[in-house]
C-alpha positions as CSV (number, residue, x, y, z in Angstrom):
1,X,251.0,-88.3,-167.3
2,X,251.7,-84.2,-168.0
3,X,248.7,-83.0,-170.0
4,X,251.3,-80.4,-172.3
5,X,255.0,-80.9,-174.5
6,X,257.8,-79.2,-172.4
7,X,257.3,-76.0,-174.9
8,X,257.3,-72.9,-172.2
9,X,255.2,-71.0,-174.7
10,X,251.3,-71.1,-175.2
11,X,250.8,-74.0,-172.8
12,X,248.9,-74.8,-170.0
13,X,250.2,-75.0,-166.2
14,X,248.3,-76.2,-163.1
15,X,247.5,-75.3,-159.6
16,X,246.5,-77.5,-156.8
17,X,244.5,-75.8,-153.9
18,X,242.7,-76.5,-151.2
19,X,239.0,-75.6,-150.9
20,X,239.7,-72.5,-148.7
21,X,242.9,-71.4,-150.8
22,X,240.4,-71.9,-153.8
23,X,237.5,-69.5,-152.3
24,X,240.1,-66.8,-151.5
25,X,241.8,-67.1,-154.8
26,X,238.4,-66.5,-156.5
27,X,236.9,-63.9,-154.2
28,X,240.0,-61.6,-154.4
29,X,241.0,-62.3,-158.2
30,X,244.4,-63.1,-157.0
31,X,247.3,-65.7,-156.7
32,X,249.7,-65.2,-154.0
33,X,253.6,-65.2,-154.9
34,X,255.6,-65.9,-151.8
35,X,259.2,-66.3,-150.3
36,X,260.5,-69.7,-150.0
37,X,260.7,-69.3,-146.5
38,X,257.2,-70.1,-145.9
39,X,257.3,-73.3,-148.4
40,X,256.6,-76.7,-146.8
41,X,259.9,-78.0,-147.9
42,X,262.7,-76.4,-145.5
43,X,265.3,-77.4,-148.0
44,X,263.5,-75.5,-151.1
45,X,265.9,-72.8,-152.2
46,X,267.4,-72.9,-148.6
47,X,269.8,-75.8,-148.4
48,X,272.9,-73.8,-147.7
49,X,275.5,-72.4,-150.0
50,X,278.3,-74.8,-149.9
51,X,281.6,-75.5,-151.6
52,X,282.1,-79.4,-153.2
53,X,285.8,-79.3,-153.7
54,X,289.0,-79.9,-151.8
55,X,290.2,-76.3,-151.2
56,X,293.6,-77.5,-150.3
57,X,294.1,-79.1,-153.9
58,X,293.0,-75.8,-155.4
59,X,296.3,-74.4,-155.8
60,X,297.7,-76.9,-157.7
61,X,294.9,-77.1,-160.3
62,X,295.3,-73.5,-160.9
63,X,298.8,-73.7,-161.7
64,X,297.5,-76.4,-164.1
65,X,295.2,-73.8,-165.5
66,X,298.1,-71.1,-165.8
67,X,300.1,-73.7,-167.4
68,X,297.5,-74.7,-170.2
69,X,296.8,-71.0,-170.7
70,X,300.7,-70.6,-171.5
71,X,301.0,-73.3,-173.6
72,X,297.9,-72.3,-175.7
73,X,298.1,-71.2,-179.2
74,X,295.0,-68.8,-179.0
75,X,295.6,-65.4,-176.7
76,X,293.5,-65.8,-174.0
77,X,291.3,-62.8,-172.7
78,X,292.8,-61.6,-169.5
79,X,292.5,-58.5,-167.1
80,X,295.8,-57.0,-167.2
81,X,294.7,-54.9,-164.3
82,X,294.3,-58.3,-161.9
83,X,297.4,-59.6,-160.9
84,X,296.5,-63.1,-161.8
85,X,296.2,-61.6,-165.4
86,X,299.9,-60.5,-165.0
87,X,300.9,-64.0,-164.2
88,X,299.5,-65.5,-167.1
89,X,301.1,-63.2,-169.5
90,X,304.3,-63.6,-167.8
91,X,303.8,-67.5,-168.2
92,X,303.0,-66.8,-171.9
93,X,305.5,-64.5,-172.6
94,X,308.3,-66.9,-170.6
95,X,306.9,-70.4,-172.1
96,X,308.6,-70.6,-175.5
97,X,312.0,-70.2,-173.8
98,X,311.8,-72.0,-170.4
99,X,308.4,-74.1,-170.6
100,X,306.7,-73.8,-167.5
101,X,309.1,-75.2,-164.7
102,X,306.5,-75.9,-161.9
103,X,308.6,-75.5,-158.9
104,X,309.8,-72.1,-160.1
105,X,306.0,-71.0,-160.5
106,X,304.9,-72.6,-157.0
107,X,307.5,-70.2,-155.4
108,X,306.2,-67.1,-157.3
109,X,302.4,-67.9,-156.5
110,X,303.3,-69.3,-152.8
111,X,302.5,-66.2,-151.2
112,X,299.0,-65.5,-152.8
113,X,298.1,-69.0,-152.2
114,X,298.5,-68.6,-148.7
115,X,295.5,-66.5,-148.5
116,X,293.2,-68.0,-151.1
117,X,291.5,-70.7,-148.6
118,X,290.4,-67.9,-146.5
119,X,289.4,-65.5,-149.3
120,X,287.2,-68.3,-150.8
121,X,285.8,-69.4,-147.2
122,X,284.9,-65.5,-146.7
123,X,283.5,-65.2,-150.0
124,X,281.2,-68.0,-149.4
125,X,280.1,-67.1,-146.1
126,X,279.5,-63.3,-147.3
127,X,276.9,-64.8,-150.1
128,X,275.6,-67.2,-147.4
129,X,274.5,-64.2,-145.3
130,X,273.4,-61.9,-148.3
131,X,271.2,-65.0,-149.4
132,X,269.6,-65.1,-146.1
133,X,269.3,-61.7,-144.8
134,X,268.5,-59.9,-148.4
135,X,267.2,-62.5,-151.0
136,X,265.0,-64.9,-149.6
137,X,262.7,-62.5,-147.4
138,X,262.6,-60.8,-150.6
139,X,262.2,-63.6,-153.4
140,X,259.0,-64.1,-154.8
141,X,258.0,-67.5,-156.1
142,X,254.6,-69.1,-158.0
143,X,254.8,-72.9,-158.1
144,X,253.0,-74.7,-160.7
145,X,252.8,-78.2,-162.2
146,X,252.6,-79.6,-166.1
147,X,250.4,-82.2,-164.5
148,X,246.8,-81.9,-164.2
149,X,246.0,-85.7,-163.4
150,X,248.7,-86.2,-160.4
151,X,247.0,-88.2,-157.6
152,X,249.6,-87.3,-155.1
153,X,249.1,-83.6,-155.9
154,X,245.5,-84.1,-155.7
155,X,246.0,-85.6,-152.0
156,X,248.8,-83.4,-150.7
157,X,247.7,-79.9,-151.9
158,X,244.1,-80.1,-152.9
159,X,243.2,-81.5,-149.6
160,X,242.5,-85.1,-150.1
161,X,240.8,-84.1,-153.5
162,X,238.2,-81.9,-152.0
163,X,239.8,-78.9,-153.4
164,X,240.4,-78.1,-156.8
165,X,242.8,-77.6,-159.7
166,X,243.1,-74.3,-161.8
167,X,244.2,-74.4,-165.3
168,X,246.5,-71.3,-166.2
169,X,247.8,-70.3,-169.6
170,X,251.1,-69.3,-170.4
171,X,250.3,-66.0,-172.5
172,X,253.7,-64.7,-174.4
173,X,251.7,-62.2,-176.5
174,X,250.1,-60.7,-173.1
175,X,253.5,-60.8,-171.3
176,X,251.9,-62.6,-168.5
177,X,253.7,-64.0,-165.2
178,X,253.5,-67.6,-166.4
179,X,255.1,-66.7,-169.7
180,X,258.5,-66.9,-168.1
181,X,258.1,-70.2,-166.2
182,X,260.9,-72.3,-166.2
183,X,260.9,-76.2,-165.4
184,X,262.6,-77.3,-162.0
185,X,265.8,-79.4,-162.0
186,X,265.2,-82.4,-159.8
187,X,268.6,-83.2,-158.0
188,X,270.2,-85.8,-155.6
189,X,272.2,-83.1,-153.7
190,X,272.1,-79.3,-153.4
191,X,273.9,-77.6,-156.2
192,X,277.4,-76.0,-155.2
193,X,278.0,-72.3,-154.9
194,X,280.5,-72.3,-157.5
195,X,281.9,-75.7,-159.0
196,X,286.0,-75.8,-158.7
197,X,286.1,-74.8,-162.5
198,X,284.0,-71.7,-162.2
199,X,286.5,-70.8,-159.0
200,X,289.5,-71.3,-160.7
201,X,288.1,-69.2,-164.2
202,X,287.0,-66.6,-161.8
203,X,289.8,-66.2,-159.6
204,X,292.2,-65.9,-162.9
205,X,289.8,-63.1,-164.0
206,X,289.1,-65.5,-167.3
207,X,285.3,-65.6,-166.3
208,X,283.1,-63.1,-164.6
209,X,281.1,-64.5,-161.7
210,X,277.3,-63.7,-162.5
211,X,275.2,-63.5,-159.3
212,X,272.0,-63.7,-161.2
213,X,273.2,-66.7,-163.0
214,X,273.6,-68.4,-159.6
215,X,270.3,-67.2,-158.4
216,X,268.5,-68.8,-161.2
217,X,270.4,-72.1,-161.1
218,X,269.8,-72.0,-157.4
219,X,265.6,-71.5,-157.5
220,X,265.0,-73.8,-160.3
221,X,266.7,-76.8,-158.3
222,X,264.8,-78.9,-155.9
223,X,265.3,-82.5,-154.2
224,X,264.6,-85.4,-156.7
225,X,262.4,-86.7,-153.6
226,X,259.7,-84.2,-155.1
227,X,260.4,-85.2,-159.0
228,X,256.8,-86.3,-159.1
229,X,255.4,-82.7,-159.1
230,X,256.6,-81.7,-162.4
231,X,257.0,-78.2,-161.3
232,X,257.8,-75.2,-163.4
233,X,258.3,-71.8,-161.3
234,X,258.1,-68.1,-161.8
235,X,260.4,-66.4,-159.9
236,X,261.5,-62.8,-159.3
237,X,263.9,-60.7,-156.5
238,X,262.8,-57.8,-154.3
239,X,265.7,-55.9,-152.8
240,X,265.4,-54.4,-150.3
241,X,263.5,-57.3,-148.6
242,X,259.7,-55.9,-147.9
243,X,257.9,-56.4,-144.6
244,X,255.9,-59.6,-145.7
245,X,256.7,-62.6,-147.0
246,X,254.3,-62.8,-150.2
247,X,252.4,-60.5,-152.7
248,X,249.2,-60.8,-154.2
249,X,249.0,-60.6,-158.6
250,X,246.0,-60.2,-160.2
251,X,244.4,-63.0,-162.6
252,X,243.7,-61.9,-165.6
253,X,240.5,-63.6,-167.2
254,X,242.6,-64.4,-170.2
255,X,244.8,-66.7,-168.2
256,X,242.1,-68.8,-166.0
257,X,241.4,-71.0,-168.8
258,X,239.5,-74.0,-166.7
259,X,238.5,-75.2,-163.1
260,X,238.4,-79.0,-161.9
261,X,236.5,-79.6,-158.9
262,X,237.8,-82.5,-156.8
263,X,236.4,-85.8,-156.8
264,X,235.5,-85.5,-153.1
265,X,234.5,-81.8,-153.5
266,X,231.2,-80.9,-151.4
267,X,228.1,-79.8,-152.9
268,X,228.4,-76.3,-150.9
269,X,231.7,-75.6,-151.8
270,X,231.2,-76.8,-155.6
271,X,228.2,-74.4,-155.9
272,X,230.4,-71.4,-154.5
273,X,233.0,-71.9,-156.8
274,X,230.7,-72.5,-159.7
275,X,229.0,-69.1,-158.6
276,X,232.0,-67.0,-158.3
277,X,233.9,-68.4,-161.7
278,X,230.4,-67.8,-163.7
279,X,230.4,-64.0,-162.5
280,X,234.0,-63.2,-162.1
281,X,235.6,-65.4,-165.0
282,X,232.6,-66.3,-167.4
283,X,234.8,-67.5,-169.9
284,X,236.6,-70.1,-167.8
285,X,235.5,-73.8,-168.1
286,X,234.6,-75.7,-165.0
287,X,234.8,-79.6,-165.0
288,X,233.8,-82.2,-162.4
289,X,236.2,-84.8,-161.5
290,X,235.4,-88.6,-161.1
291,X,237.5,-91.7,-160.3
292,X,238.2,-93.8,-163.2
293,X,236.6,-97.3,-162.2
294,X,239.2,-99.3,-164.0
295,X,242.1,-97.6,-163.6
296,X,244.3,-95.2,-161.1
297,X,243.2,-92.3,-162.7
298,X,240.6,-89.4,-163.0
299,X,237.9,-88.4,-165.7
300,X,236.4,-85.0,-166.3
301,X,233.1,-84.1,-167.3
302,X,232.2,-80.5,-168.3
303,X,229.7,-78.6,-166.3
């Protein structure tokens, strides 16, 4: 079970690592923030920027939205510099007299709608190219778990329980990186570039498309095959993309709360970890992990 509640502040997160990685982290006193391009999951933040609605049906739905705005009591916030803003204004002015004669408005908008599909597909391709060429190489992410006792994580990331788990603190008062961590949402299918509703609102200039909001939504979703990880992420974009696919961030002594040595960690590795920790992070607690005899669980003894 997770050790902590879902509160993002003043809480612990856990990083599972293999022996060699653990020794390098302590020696360098850094954690690595990496591009998703070198993640073990090739779908993670790399699933493709796709559409999830029928483009052929979109014109009719845009007209539905214009009719709704024309009939509405409240004045919509429209951009009169945008041609669609002018259409909405004209529809509202004529509505008390003519209503919304659908066939007439279909004729008025036919020429514009003829290019709509190409416009959307070109926009999709533009952002797809931008994502792969400019964003992904420079994107930096640090992934942790809210769960210290996950047997799968111990096996997969701590090299069959021979490595260790770092307990790291979120410290909002110090504005450390983990104080900005957000939980991952696990989904059955990759999220779309924009929903149909978002496209309609954007085309009609009723809502501005936020690339930053899309980035956030995209980097914080992952296939539900990985749900067991209970993952949280710290992320930030870099532009232009740097030459490498990672950066190392210095560990603050205040954020390294504890180290949990795996139940199969050998004595040479364990002794070196204890030595390095006592020297470099004297306030960090150290525990040995052992198998529970009566359950599929782990128990911890402080050294």
